[in-house]
N, C-alpha and C positions, 0 to 999 in steps of 0.2 A: 794794197794800192800799187799800181804799176810804177816803175821807175820813171817813165816819161811824165806821168802825172805829178810825181814828187818833184821832178825838175821844175815844172811849172809852179807848183805851190810854194817851193822854197826860194823862188826869185824875190828880190826886193822890189818895191814899187819904183817906178811905174811898170816895170817889166812884167810883173805877175798879172796885173790887170789887162795889159795888152795881150799877153799869151792866153789868158782865160777867154777873152773875147774871141781871139783868133781860133782857138780850139772849138768854141761853140759854133762859129760860122762854118768852119771846115767840116765838122762832123754833121752839121745840119744839111749842108749842101751836098756832101757825098758820104752818106751813112755807111757805105760798104768799105770805106777805108779802115785799115787796121793801124792803130797807134802802137808803135814799138819804141824802145830806147836803144838807139844805135849810135856809136861814136860819141857817146856822152850827151846826146841831145834827143829831143822828141822827133821821131821820124815816122811819117805816114807811108804805108804801103798799099798798093792797089793791085789786086790779083797776084800777090807775091812779088811785086816789083816796086822798087823805091819810087815814090811819087813826089813828096815834098817834106821839108823839115823846118822846124823852128830853131832859131838861134838867137839868144839874147846876148848881145855884145855890150858888156858893161863898159869896156874901154872906149868904144866908139859911141855908146849911148843910143842904141837902137835895137829893134827886134826885126830880124829877117824872117820872111816866109819864103823859102827858097824852093823853086820848082825844078825838078831834075831834067825836064825837057824844055826848060825855059827859052832856049834859043830857037826852038821850033814853033813857039807861039807867034801868032800873027796879030794879036790884039794887044793894046796897051803897052807897046814897046816904049812909049814916052815915059812911063813910070817904072818899068822893070829895070833893075840894076844888074849889070853883068860883071863889071869891075875885074876884067882879066880872067874870068872863068870861061871855060870853053863850052860847057853844056848848061850849067845852072844859071838861072836868072831869078831875082827875088824882088818881092815887094818889101819895102823898108818902112818901119814905123817908129816914131820917137815918142808918141803919146796916143792915147785912145782917140783923141780928136782928129788925128791925122789919118785914121783908117777910113777909107772909102769902101764901104761894104759892097757897093755895086761893082766896083773894079775887082775887088777880091773874089766875089762870086763869079764874075765873068772869067777871070783867069783860072779859077778852080775848074770850071766847066770846060773851058778850052783845053786845059791840061788833061783832064779826064778823057776827052775825046781823042787824045794822042795815043791812048793805051788800047 
C-alpha cells in the first residue's frame, strides 16, 4: 500500500471519511493524476507537476484540498481559502456534509485546464 493511502486510512474520524470521499471524487474526475506522498501528506501530480494535496488539520479541525495554482482560478473564489499563501488556495471541509461535489469537480477541472 502507498504511503499516501496509509496517511488517509490512518486518520481518525471524521478526517478519514472526508479524505476517502475526496480521493474518490478527485481520482474519478481526473484519472490521469498520480497520487504520491510528499512532505508527509498525499500529493497529486499531473504530468509530473504538483497539482493538489490533502491536509488533515487536527488542530484546526478541517481537511484542506489545496490547489497549487489556486490563485489563477477564476471560479468559486468565494469558497477558496488563501490565508496568506501566495499561490495555493484550498477548499476546506469540516465534515462530509460540507462537501459540495459540484464545486469540487468544477475546481478540479478548472485547475486541470491550467496545466
